[in-house]
C-alpha positions in Angstrom: -18.2 -22.1 -42.9 -18.0 -21.2 -39.2 -15.1 -23.6 -38.7 -13.3 -22.0 -41.6 -13.8 -18.6 -40.2 -12.6 -19.7 -36.7 -9.5 -21.2 -38.2 -8.8 -18.0 -40.2 -9.2 -15.9 -37.0 -6.8 -18.1 -35.2 -4.2 -17.9 -38.0 -4.6 -14.1 -38.1 -4.0 -14.0 -34.3 -1.0 -16.3 -34.7 0.5 -14.1 -37.4 0.1 -11.1 -35.1 2.0 -12.9 -32.3 4.8 -14.0 -34.6 5.1 -10.5 -36.0 5.3 -9.0 -32.5 7.9 -11.5 -31.3 10.0 -10.8 -34.4 9.8 -7.0 -33.7 10.8 -7.6 -30.1 13.7 -9.9 -31.0 14.9 -7.4 -33.6 14.6 -4.6 -31.0 16.5 -6.6 -28.3 19.4 -7.3 -30.7 19.6 -3.7 -31.8 19.1 -2.1 -28.5 22.7 -2.2 -27.4 23.7 -0.2 -30.4 20.7 2.0 -31.0 19.8 3.2 -27.5 16.5 3.0 -25.6 13.1 1.9 -26.8 11.0 4.8 -25.4 12.8 8.0 -26.3 10.4 10.8 -25.4 7.0 10.8 -23.8 4.7 13.0 -21.7 1.4 12.7 -19.8 -0.8 13.7 -16.9 -0.7 11.9 -13.6 -3.2 11.9 -10.7 -2.9 10.2 -7.3 -5.9 10.1 -5.0 -7.4 8.5 -2.0 -10.6 6.5 -2.9 -14.1 6.8 -1.4 -14.9 3.0 -1.8 -12.2 0.9 -0.1 -14.5 -2.2 -0.3 -14.4 -2.0 -4.1 -10.7 -1.2 -3.9 -10.1 -4.5 -2.0 -12.3 -6.4 -4.5 -10.2 -5.2 -7.4 -6.9 -6.2 -5.8 -5.9 -9.8 -6.5 -5.9 -12.0 -3.3 -2.1 -12.3 -3.4 -1.9 -8.6 -2.4 -2.8 -7.1 0.9 -4.4 -3.7 1.5 -2.0 -0.9 2.2 -2.2 1.3 5.3 -3.4 4.1 3.1 -5.3 3.0 -0.1 -4.2 5.1 -3.0 -5.2 5.2 -6.7 -2.9 6.2 -9.6 -4.5 7.2 -12.9 -2.7 8.5 -15.9 -2.8 9.2 -19.6 0.6 9.0 -21.3 1.6 9.7 -24.9 4.7 7.7 -26.0 5.1 9.9 -29.1 8.8 9.2 -29.9 9.8 5.6 -30.1 13.1 4.2 -31.4 12.9 3.4 -35.1 13.7 -0.3 -34.6 10.8 -0.9 -32.2 7.0 -0.6 -32.2 5.1 2.5 -33.4 4.3 5.4 -31.0 1.1 4.9 -29.0 -0.9 6.4 -26.1 -1.9 4.7 -22.9 -4.3 5.2 -20.0 -4.1 3.2 -16.8 -5.4 2.6 -13.3 -3.0 1.4 -10.6 -3.8 0.5 -7.0 -1.4 0.7 -4.1 -1.0 -2.6 -2.3 1.4 -4.4 -0.1 3.2 -7.6 -1.0 5.4 -9.5 1.5 5.1 -6.5 3.8 6.3 -4.0 1.2 4.4 -1.4 -0.8 3.8 -2.0 -4.5 1.6 -0.7 -7.3 -0.6 -3.1 -9.2 -2.2 -2.3 -12.5 -5.8 -3.3 -12.9 -6.5 -1.9 -16.4 -4.4 -0.4 -19.1 -6.0 0.6 -22.4 -3.6 1.4 -25.3 -4.0 2.7 -28.9 -2.1 0.0 -30.8 -2.4 -3.8 -31.0 1.4 -4.1 -30.9 1.6 -2.4 -27.6 -1.4 -4.4 -26.3 0.1 -7.8 -27.2 3.5 -7.0 -25.9 2.3 -5.8 -22.6 0.1 -8.8 -22.1 2.5 -11.6 -23.3 5.8 -10.4 -21.9 5.0 -8.0 -19.0 1.7 -9.1 -17.6 -0.1 -5.8 -18.0 -3.9 -6.0 -18.4 -3.9 -4.1 -21.7 -6.9 -3.5 -23.9 -7.6 -1.4 -27.0 -8.9 2.1 -26.4 -9.3 5.6 -27.9 -6.9 7.8 -26.0 -6.0 11.5 -26.4 -3.7 14.0 -24.6 -4.3 17.7 -25.2 -1.7 20.3 -24.2 -2.7 23.9 -24.0 0.0 26.1 -22.3 -0.9 25.5 -18.7 -3.9 23.3 -19.2 -3.7 19.6 -20.0 -6.5 17.1 -20.7 -6.2 13.3 -20.9 -9.2 11.4 -22.2 -10.1 7.7 -22.7 -13.0 6.7 -24.8 -14.8 3.5 -25.9 -16.6 3.7 -29.2 -16.7 7.5 -28.9 -18.1 7.4 -25.4 -15.9 9.0 -22.7 -14.8 6.6 -19.9 -12.2 8.8 -18.2 -11.3 12.4 -18.4 -8.5 14.0 -16.5 -8.3 17.8 -16.5 -5.2 19.5 -15.1 -4.7 23.3 -14.6 -1.2 24.3 -13.7 -1.6 28.1 -14.2 -0.1 30.1 -11.3 0.2 27.0 -9.2 3.1 27.1 -6.7 4.0 23.7 -5.5 3.2 23.2 -1.8 5.3 21.5 0.9 2.7 18.8 1.1 2.9 18.1 -2.6 6.7 17.9 -2.3 6.3 15.3 0.4 4.0 13.2 -1.8 6.7 13.2 -4.6 9.1 11.8 -2.0 6.5 9.5 -0.6 5.8 7.9 -4.0 9.4 7.5 -5.1 10.8 4.0 -5.4 7.6 2.0 -5.1 7.8 -0.8 -7.6 5.0 -2.0 -9.9 4.2 -5.7 -9.6 2.2 -7.7 -12.2 1.0 -11.3 -12.5 2.3 -13.3 -15.4 1.7 -17.0 -16.0 0.9 -17.5 -12.3 4.0 -15.6 -11.1 4.4 -12.2 -9.5 6.9 -10.2 -11.5 8.5 -6.8 -11.5 8.5 -5.6 -15.2 11.0 -2.8 -14.4 13.5 -4.3 -12.0 15.6 -1.6 -10.3 13.0 1.1 -10.4 12.5 0.7 -6.7 16.1 1.8 -6.2 15.5 5.3 -7.6 16.8 7.7 -4.9 15.4 10.9 -6.4 11.8 11.9 -7.0 10.7 13.0 -10.5 10.4 16.5 -9.1 14.0 16.4 -8.0 15.1 15.1 -11.3 13.3 17.9 -13.1 15.1 20.5 -11.0 18.5 18.9 -11.4 18.1 18.0 -15.1 15.6 20.5 -16.7 16.8 19.6 -20.2 15.6 16.0 -19.7 12.6 16.3 -17.4 9.7 18.7 -17.1 7.2 18.7 -14.2 4.3 21.1 -13.9 2.2 20.5 -10.7 -1.4 21.7 -10.7 -5.0 21.1 -9.6 -6.8 18.2 -11.3 -10.4 17.1 -11.7 -11.4 13.6 -12.7 -14.6 12.6 -14.5 -15.4 8.9 -14.6 -18.1 7.2 -16.8 -17.7 3.5 -16.1 -21.0 2.5 -17.8 -19.4 3.4 -21.1 -16.9 0.5 -20.5 -19.3 -2.2 -19.4 -19.5 -3.8 -22.8 -15.7 -4.5 -22.8 -14.8 -7.3 -20.3 -11.1 -6.8 -20.7 -11.5 -3.1 -19.7 -12.6 -4.0 -16.1 -15.2 -1.2 -15.9 -15.1 -1.4 -12.1 -11.7 0.2 -12.3 -13.5 3.4 -13.3 -15.9 3.2 -10.5 -13.3 4.1 -7.8 -14.3 7.7 -7.2 -11.8 10.1 -5.7 -12.2 11.2 -2.1 -9.1 13.4 -2.0 -6.6 14.1 -4.8 -3.2 14.3 -3.1 -1.0 15.0 -6.2 -1.5 15.8 -9.8 1.0 17.0 -12.5 2.0 17.1 -16.1 5.4 15.6 -17.0 7.6 15.3 -20.0 10.6 13.0 -20.2 13.4 13.0 -22.8 15.3 10.4 -20.7 14.6 7.2 -22.5 14.1 3.7 -21.1 13.5 0.2 -22.2 11.8 -2.9 -20.8 14.4 -5.6 -20.3 14.2 -9.0 -18.5 11.5 -9.1 -15.9 12.2 -10.1 -12.4 10.3 -13.0 -10.7 9.2 -11.9 -7.2 7.0 -14.8 -6.1 4.1 -17.1 -7.0 0.5 -16.2 -7.3 
């Protein structure tokens, strides 16, 4: 009976994989004629310097070196408008750590819960993202935004952003420039890859883009607070609960953004070996 159940579980998983591959292939064939995969999305972003650099180093794979200034990126994003030919809309939360690879700065994702199994499978199989299933919400209330990640109704991460009457400072503008063009590197099948080749060549910051193309990009800078409850994630090994134990020492930049400028994942770029 146990063997039959195990076989059935495997077949269900295999069917899921086949279905996802079919969707991706259909999407790739259609993309040239039907535009981008991600059409509109918004979210809250927070960048901060961590208290615990020992834990930070522990969470970075050995292939990466510590940066001169350790920096954590946390976000909650809602991909609410996807192309009709691709996967369904979903939400995503993530923790990235700044690292150096071959002497150059790069972001590395250490956990990325999402709200649909399609998004989870695709991110793991094709892009090397450490995706897991989670309950994620993004609330928008005029000048206040809240991103929340939960596991079985227990809050793991809460980002609260208040943009009311906030005038962007020169220091915040410097951080937008400082963070522009840093690629994200993942590990897939023993290789270090760039899932979005070319992103490191972006000459303008998101803030500049929002000023130049306000019909496509919106950016609202504000003051954020982060609440972390890592014990709520300890039962889920694929969540990497330690990712939520990196407490902020100093939040250097936080903002809400909205993009109507679509994008798609294409062919990944191999950068090196693990």
